[in-house]
N, C-alpha and C positions, 0 to 999 in steps of 0.2 A: 279509387282507381289504383290498380296494381302498379307498383314501381313509381308512384307519383313523387315520393321524396327523392328517389334516385334520379329521376329525370330532372328535377329542380337543381339538385347538386351537380349533375353532369352539365347542365346548361351553364352554371357558374364556372365550372372547371374548364369547359370548352372555351369560354370567353378568355380565361387566363392563358390557356395554351395558345390560342390564336394570337393574342396580343404579344406573347413571347416570341412568335415567329414573324411579327411585323417590325421591321428594323427602322431605325431613325431616318435612313435615307429614302424610305418608301418601299424598299424591296420586301417581298414576302417569301421567306424560306419554307421549304416543305417540312422541316423539323429543326429544332434548335438543340443540338447535342450539349450545349453549355448549361441548359436548364434541365431540371429534373434529373432522374437517374437514368440517363440514356444508355441503353445496353451496349456493351463493347463487342457484341457478336453481330452487329449490323453495321452497314456502311454509313458514311457521313452523308446526311441529307441536307446539309447547310447550303443548298442551292435553290434557285428559283425555277420551278417547273411551271410554265404558264397555266396549264390546266388546273393544277393544285391551287395556285394563287387566285385564279378566277373563282373557284369555289369558296375560298376564304373571303374574297371581296363580297360575294353575295351573302354569305353568312354574316359578315360584319354589318351589311346594310340591314339585315333582319334583326340584328342585335342593337341597332341604333348607332353603330360606330361608323358613321358615314365618311369620316375623314380618312379612314384606312384605305378604302378603295381609291379615293381621289389621290392620295399620296402614291399609291401603286401605279395608277395610270400615268401620272406625271413621271415617275421613275422609269416606267417602261418606254415612254416616248423619248426621254432624254438619254437613257443609259443602255437600253437593250441593243446590243450590236446587230446591225443589219436591218433594223426596223424601218429605217428611212427608205430602204429599197423594197420593203414589203416582205422581208424574211422574218419568220418566227421560228426560232430554233428549239431544240430539245430541252435545254435548260441553260441557266446563266449563273455566273458568279454574282456575288452581291454588288460588284461594281459594273455589272452588265456585260461581261465578256461571254460570248457564246461558248458553251461547254457541252460535252456529251460522251457517249460511249456506244459500242455495239459489242455484245458478247459473242465472239466468233464461234465458240464451242457449241452454241445452240443450233448451228446450221451445218448442213452437209456440204460436200464439195460442189453440189449442183448450184449453190448460191452464187459462186464466183462467176458463173456464166450470166446470171441475172444481173449481178452488180456491174459487170463489164458492159452490158447492153443498156441498162436503164438508170444507173445512178447518175445524179447530177454532180458535176465537178466540184461544186461547193461543199459536198459532204465528205469528200476525201477518203472514201472507202475503196478497197480493192485496187486492181491494177490500173483502172482508169481514173483514180482519184487525183484531184488537182493538188499539186505540192503545197500551195499556199491556201488551200481551202480550210473550212472549219471541220474538225473531226466530230461531226454531230449527226444525229438522225433528223429527218424531216418528219414531223408528226402533224399532218394537216388538221387534226381535231383541235390542236392548240389554238389555231386561228379562230375557230368557231367558239371555243370556250371564252376567249377574251372578249369577243364581240357580244356574246350573251351577257357577260358580267357588266359590260358597259350599258347594255339595254336595261338590265335590271336596276342599275344605279340611277338611270334616268327617271325611274319612278319616285326617287327621293330628291333628285336635283334636276330641275327643269333646264339648267344650263349645261347639262352633259353634252348635248349635241354640238353646241357652240364651242365649249371649252376643249373638247377632245375630238373635234371634227377631223383634224389631221391624222391622228392615230387610227381613227375608225376607217378612214379612206385607205391608209397604208395597209392595214391588216386585210380589209376586204379585197383590195386590189392585189394583195399578195396571193389570195386564193385564186383570183383570175389568172395570175401569172403562171401558176403551176397546173392549170386545168385545161383540158381539151374536151370539147363536147363529143369528139369522135371516139376517144378511148379512155377518158377519165384523167386521173393525175398523170402528168407527163414523165414523172420520175419515180424511182424506187422510194417507197416511204414506209414508215412504221406505224403500228397502231398504238393505242394508249398504254398497253403493257410493255412496250419497247421490245417486243419479241417478234410477233407476226408481221409479215411484210405484204405490201401491195405494190403493184406496178401497172403500166398500161394494160387495160382489159382485165385486170385482177383488182376487184374492188373490196376494200374493207368497209363493211356496212357502217360501222360507228364513225369512221373518218368522214364518209360522205354525209352522214346524218348531222354531224356537228358543223360541217362546213355549210350545209343547207341552212341550219339554224343560224349560223353566224351571218351569212349573207342577208337573211331576212331581218336579223337584228340591225344590221347596218342600214338596210332600207327603211326600217321603222325609225331609225335615229336621224338620218339625214336625207332620206328620199332616194329615189331610183337614180343610180349612177352607172353609166356605161353598160357593162354586161352582167351586172349583179343579178338582176331579175331573171335574165335568160338562163344563166348558169344554175341558179337556184331551182328553176323549173326543171331543167334537165336532170339535176341531181335527184329530185323527188321522183321523176319518172324511172330513173335507174334503181332507186331504193325499193320501189314497189316491185321491181323485177327480181328482187332477192327472195321472193316468196317461193318456197318449194311445195308444190301442190301435194306431192306424195307424202312428205313428212309433216305438212301443215305447219311449217315454221318459216320465219324470215332468217335466211342464212347470214352468218357473221362474215363469210367470205363468199364472193360470187363473181360472175363475169364471163365473157366469151371464152377466155383462156383458162377458166377455173375447171380443173378436173381434180377431184378430191385426192386420189392416190398420188398423182403427179405433184400436186401442190404440197402435200404433206411430206414428200421426199426431200423438200428443201430444208427440213428440220432434222436435227440429230435426236437420238434417243434420250439425250439429256433434257430436252424440252418436252418430249412426248411420253407422258406417263400412261398408265393403263386406262383405256377408254378414251384416249385422245381423239377428238373429232373437231376439225377446224370449222365445221358448220355451226357450232354452238359456242357462244361466248356471252357472258353477262353484259358486255358492252352494248349488246343489241337492245338492252333496256332503253337506250337513247332514242329509239324509234318512237317511243311513247313520251318519254321525258328525258331531256328538255326539248327535243326537236319538234315534237308534235306531228311527225310524218303520218302516223297511223291514227285512224279514228277509233273511238271506243265502240267496239262491236264484238260479236261472238268469235269471229276469226282471231281478232287480236287477243281476246281473253284466253282462247284455247292455246294460242302460240305462247303466251307468257306462262301459262300453266306448265306446258311442256319444257320451256326453257328453265324454269325454276327447278323442276324435277331433275333436269339434266345436270345442273351445276351443284346439286347437293353433294356434299362430301362425307357428311355424317348426319345423324338425325337433326334436321332443320338447320344445319350449318350450310352456308352458301359460299362456294369458292368462285374463282374467276371464270374457269372453263373446265370442261371434262379433261382429266388427265394432267392437270396443272401440277408441275413438280416443284415449283419455287416455294421454299419454306421460310425464307427470310433470315435463315441462320448462316452466318459466314464463319468458315474455319480456314485458317491460313490464307486469308485474303480472298476467298471465293466461296460461293454457295455450293453445297453438296447436292442441293435440289432433291431432297428426300421425300417430298410430297407436300402439296399446298394445304393451307388451313382455311378457316372461315375468315372472310374479310368484312370488318364493320362497314366499309364503304359500300360493299355489295348488298349487305343486309338493309342498310338505310335507303339505298337506291331502289331495291326491290319493294320496300315498304311504300315509297312514294308512288311508284308505278302501280302497284296493287291498289293503293288508295284511290288513285285517279281512275282506275277501272271499276271502282265500286266494290272491290274486295276488301272491305275495311277490316274484317276479322283476321284475314291472312296478313294484311299489312301490319297490324299490331303484333301478330305472332312473330314475324321476322324481326321487327323492331325490338321487341322484348327479349328475343333470344340473346342479343348482345348484352342487354342490361343484366340478364341472368348470369352471364359468364363473368361479368365484372364483379369480382368478389373482394377486391382490395379497397382500401379507404381512399386511395388517391384519385379514383375516377378518371384514370388516363386511358385513352383509346389508342391502341397500337395499330400497326398496319394489318396484322393478322392475329387471330386467336385460335389456339388449339382446342381440341374437344374438351380437354381437362381445364380449360380456362387460362392457360399460360399465354403470355404475350409473345409474339414473334415479329421480327422486323423492328423498324423504328418505333419508339414509344416514348412520348406521345407523337402522333402524326397529325399534322394540321388538317390534312384532307379528311381524315377519319372524323375529327371533331367538327369540321365544317359540314360534312354530310349529315352528321347527327343533328346539327342546327337546322339544316334544310328539311330533314325528315320531321323534326319536331314541329316546325312551322306548318308543314303539310298536314300532319295529323292533329293539329290544334293544340299542341302542348306549349307553344310559344306565343 
């Protein structure tokens, strides 16, 4: 098998990188700048992003490191600020303080109107921000990723539902608290890339898909509670409405108030590179995995084929979305956003989705593309990889290594 020795070595390295990001108190940081030769041209990622940590938890279970996710779930329940009230925030410090940011330069003046109307006081953005609120983004997919990780862990520990019942309820009820069956999420929120926004009647497909997945995970763990099943059913109905018959795709953004030109005016030219199209985003892979919203059929296969082609940035390199400008390089404290690169996370995600759709040859191709680009002996996976194979952004990144483990498991290498 091509790259067999490289895969074996990368599995070993991934385990080491992941363990370096798992702290003594149970927290799981996105990257550990103290370890390895962390680049000085990228920001500090010594924070806990819930979605990143959830992927690491699942990877650890696959690697037989079952104590890691248990330590993290306990840390999150005891330390994560706001969790007792059902809040899951953008990111946390290692002692659990809610933390975050919003890059105002990515948005146009039109955003202030949206902020004033739809932001929740707890987020503290714009004119309507609460003085003593948290300066954070609300990213609903974080809720779903955590619940998915808990469900995955239950396959290895039958006591998961009993042991973590309180946090499961808090997170699932947190989704309920910010949701309305009439117009979706009640507040302004951000997607996984911390750039695109949604608000009432503007749906981010990935955010809905992961909350749908999360609620179903909670139901599978501790049974039907309150409105969980009702809301999950409504979310799936809405997600199926994201299908664009003309383009034969499931849109990344949709809803009663979504008009492409008007929506894209919310963003500045700093975010919108050439070919920017808000309807396409690699995050929509989540409709197949892990949310399982879509069935394996010809419509789904055709959609994924179009999505993969749309997010290609150079030969077989996969970026986040068309026109992505973020390059992971920081100069004088900020990113010049000169153009996105290929993301290992996206390659491994694509390989999992394609494999599940029966496209095994394509799955292996996109998996191997990253392996081919790793030419150094360290076997470290960064956030981004340029066409020439140079790392960009945090290196190593725990999420990249976790996704490699998840993809290796799917493709039968682990």
